[in-house]
N, C-alpha and C positions, 0 to 999 in steps of 0.2 A: 776686733781692733783693740790694741792695748791702750790702757789709760795713760794719760800724760803725767809726768812728774818732773821734778827739777833735774833729773839725770838725763832727760831727753835733750839731745843737742839740736839747736837751731843754728844752722850754718849759713852765714851771709856771704855772698860772693858776687862778682860782677856778672851781669847778664851775658850769656853766651849765645851763639847763633842757634844752637839747638833748643834754647829756652824761648825763642821768639813765638813759636806757635803755642806752647802751653800758657805763656803769659797772656797772649792775645785772647785765648779761649777762656781763661779765668776772668779777665776783664769783661768779656762778653757775657759771662755768667752773672757777674755782679752788677754791672752798669746797665740795668734793664730800663726800657722805655717807661714802664709803669711806675717804677720807683724813682729813677733819676733821669728824667728826659734830657736834661742838658748834657750830662755825662754820656748818655746813650748816643746822642747826636754827634758828639765829637770823638768818640772812641772808635778806632778802627785799627787794622793791622799796620797801617803806615805810621801811626803814632809810635808803635813799638820799633818798627824798622828804622824810622827817621832818627829817633833818639839813640838807638843802638849805634847808628853810623856817626852821629855828631857828638854825643855825650856818653860814651860807654862807661866812663868812670863814675857817673852818677846814676846809672841804671843797674840796680841790684836785685837779686832774688834771694829769698830765704828758703831753705829746704831742710827737711828732717827725714831721715831714713830714705833719702833719694827722692822724696816727693816734694813737689812745689808747695810751699806753705804761704808764700806771698811775694809781692814785688813792689819796688818803688822806682819811679822814673823821674829824673830831675834834670836841671840844666843850670848854667851860670849865665847871668845877664850883666853886662857892664854898661853903665850909663854915666858919662862924665867921670867924676871921681869916685862913684859908688859902684860896688860890685855886689850883686844880689844872687843869693841861692834861691832857686825856685823849684818847689816840689810840684810836679804836674800830675802825677798819678801815684796812688797808694792803694793796694788791695791785699786782703788777707783771705786765704782759702777758708771757707766756713768750717772745715774740719779742724782748723788750727787756731780759731779765734780764742781770745782770752788766754793766750799762752805767751804773750810778750813778743810776738812776731813783728807787729807794727813798730813797737818801741825799738827793737834791734835794727830794723830797716831805716827808720828815721834817724836814729843816733849815728849810724854808720854814714849815711848820706850827708848829714850835717857836718860830721867830722871831716869828711873829704872836702866839702865846700869851704870850710874854714881854712884848711890847709892851702886851698887854691885862691885865697884872698877874699872870700865872701865875708861881708860885714853886716849883712841884713838878710833875713829869710822871708820868703813869701810862700804862701800856699792858698789854694782856693778849693772849694767844694760846693756841692749843691746845698743851698741854705736849709733844705728839709732833711739833710743827712745829719741828724742830731748826734749819733754816735761819733761821727767824724769830727764834728765841731767840738764836742766834749773832749775827744782825744787830743786834738791840737791845742785846745786851751790848757790841758794838763801838761803838754810838752812845752808850754811857754809862749805859744802864739796867742796874740790878742789883737786889739784894735779892729774889731770885725766891721767890715763894710759890705753891705749887700749890693749886688749888681743886678740891674733889671734887664731882662731879655724880652724883646718884643718879637712877634712873629706875624706873618701874613700868608694866607693861602693864595698862591699865585694863580691857581685855576680860576679865581674870581676876578683877576686883573683884566682890564680891557685889552691890553696888548697880547695877553695870552690867548684870548678868544680870537683875535685877528690872526695870530700866528697859526692856530689850529685850522681856521677856515682856509688860509693860504695853503697849508700843507695838504688839506683835503682836495682843493682845486688842482694842485700840482699833481697829486696822485691820479685824479680823474683824467687829466690831460695826458699823462704818461700812459695810462691804460687805454685811452682812445687811440693813441698813436700805435700801440702794439697790436690792436685788433683791426686796424684799417688794412684792406687788401693791398698787397704790393703792386705797384704800377709797372707792367712789363714794357721794356723798351721795344719800339717798333723795329722790325727787321728792314734794313735798307732794301729798296726795290732793285731788281735786276742783278742780285748777287746770288750765286748758286747756293743751294742748301748745304752742300758739303763743305763749302768755304766757311759758312757761319758755324757749322757744327764742329769743324776741325780747323780752328784758326792757326794751328801750328804747321799746317801743310802749306808749302810755298808754291809759287807759280810753276816752277820746274817740275815738281811732282805731279801737278795737275796736267800739264801738257804731255808728260811722258806716258800717261795712262792710255 
């Protein structure tokens, strides 16, 4: 692998349909449950597809030598007289860290949002992601507020237990119905066997035999 220097070109462009899968997998590689549980819970392929469909101009990828170096996904929010630019996701391929990839992506996204009327920028990240917090502080973001997320294991909820019991009972009832022997209809008395066995034979055919 060649070493990086100032002559290496980092090219920033809009996300294309062929970038969706590589971008998703890079995010999956970086936003892991052990490091960033909140980011892990909210990251999926529909994050990429949805923003690609609704805000393609704020979904950018950085590449060098045809390889994905990083991506940024953003949107514009309008509230009353205010228009906000919102950076939702930012990731850099570990192979290309400390090479200005994130700077180029953020600068390009902010420039586009300003052109489209944004007068305020928002970004959020996991509070334990210290490199990201330091990076955004350096880019001019401040006024940090931490958001508290609470969780509950629903398998311990009483309604969950009742629902499981109900589903078990329903499955048992369905299994009982499947294993019961079928009740055969009684043959009407006084009717010849060949009429029962050959219901399509009419009276004329019977009398002509």
